[in-house]
C-alpha positions, 0 to 999 in steps of 0.5 A: 476387700470384700464386695457386700451384696444388699444382705451384707450392707443392711448387716454392715450398715446396721451392725456399724451403728451406734446404739446403747438402751435409750441411745437407739436414734443411729440404729433406728435410722438406718432399720427405717431406711431400709424397711420403710419401702416394704411398710404400708406405714411406720409408727414409734411406741413413746420410748422410740421402738420402730413399728413397721406395718405390712397389712396382707388382709385389714381384718387378718391377725396381727403378727409381731416379727420383733428383734431389737435395736440396743445393743449392750455398752457403756455410760459416761458417770465421771470425768476426773482432774485428770480427764479420765472418764468413769462409765456404768456398764449399759447391759450385762458384762463380764469383766474379762472382755472389757480391759483394753478395748478400744471404745467410742464415745458419743458426744453432742459434739462429735465422737471421741476415741477412747480405750478401757484402761486400769491398773496394769498387773506389774504393780499389783501383788502377786493375789491381785494378778489372779483375779479378776479386775473389777468394772469399778476399778476400770475408767476410760482413757479419751488422751485427754490432760484434763477435766477441763480438757476433755470437756472441750472435747464435748464429753460430759456424764450421759453421754454413749460409750460403744466398742469398736468393731467394724463388720467383717465377712470373715475369710470363710464367708460364711462367718460374719463378725462384728458388733452388736449382732445382738441384736442387730441381726433380729433387725435384719430379720425383721426388714427381710421377712417385710421385703419378702412379703412386699409381693406375696398375698398372706391373710395376716397384718405384719409388724415388723419391730425393732424394740428398745432397751431390751439389754436393761429389762425387755423395755421397748417390747413392753410399749411397742406390744401395747400399741399393736396388740399382737395375735402372734409374736416370733421375737428374733434375737441372738442365742448361745453356740455349744460349737467352741471350745470348752463348753460341752453339750450339757452346757449348750448343743446349738452349733453354728449353721445348723439351723436358727435355734427354737428356744423351749424355755429361758428365763423370761417364758415358756415357748407356747406350745401351739406356736413352737409346734407350728413353727417347727412343722412348717420347717419339717414340711420345707427342710428348713434346719433348725435347733432346739435350745433352752437358756435358763438364764435369759431372756428375750422380748418375748417375755414381755410380748407374751404378757401383753393384754390377754396374752399374747402366743409367742416364740423366740428364735434365735441366731447361735452367735459366739461371744455374747456381750463382748465387742466382737461377735460371729454369726454363720450366714446361712443360720440367717438365711434360714431364720427369715426363710421359716418366718416368711413360710409361717406367716405365709401359713398363718389365718384366723382359723390358724391362730385359734388353733394355736392360741387354744392349743 
């Protein structure tokens, strides 16, 4: 078993925590434990987003660094007479990655193991076997013999269900495997940014934020940004790499280990040109690697943050992540560390004059 250093232990604690949209209490507590020593104060918005503030200068620009706490998962909607659970996806899922996956049902009285089941292919006709199995026809088997027994386990409609995948350092230790890297890696980066700034002078007010309910409509980003009213926002999330078999350069260019991704366009936002040029200029000056990417079919918390108040110049900085929105994803540690290095360097260079110049760019 690989011995974990402080950063990896933090990432393990964050990703092992269970928290689908609307149920972020466990990862929020983990984030609070790790970020509190580096914050001057912690507050919350009305939906439960965590907002940790580190003051450089009291009248300095407000810089928001946000990752989201929630992970994609499921919610129990029904218990049938034989004790099988019907469920609703919470966040985006592709049916082909779900069957036979182990899950944990989180109840008020404890955790219940289960597996996602379906009708076996052996009894399907030839045409049905050629088609992806529909989510509406799946169920969760928790080993209960009846509805009453399932209820005796503490299961009830509304309970959270999360996939099972323990945090794992792979044989090449630069590669990290876990569930919920989307987007506990963003929360880890926000924590590390405040940690790096603890004893550093800078003329800003920095907010390390863990937003809630990103996977169902960027909801916590909306409320947290209203609380903070930031001058600049850097959203940290996960992105799509193009370095696995079958993906063409036209579909995705980035590779794991080649630096954080600078998102120039997605379905929720056009990157602010001034912030983009400032961030990449800092990276170029310091030799920090980065990659450009565009994701026309997705979005991040920046999509709501940049519309707050009179408008917030924003940029999404993402970590290339294999197998997004599945039970198990992979990132490269160098991308994580370079994202922290880049954001810290940007914050040190920002001040009132730079923020004003960026805003008018």
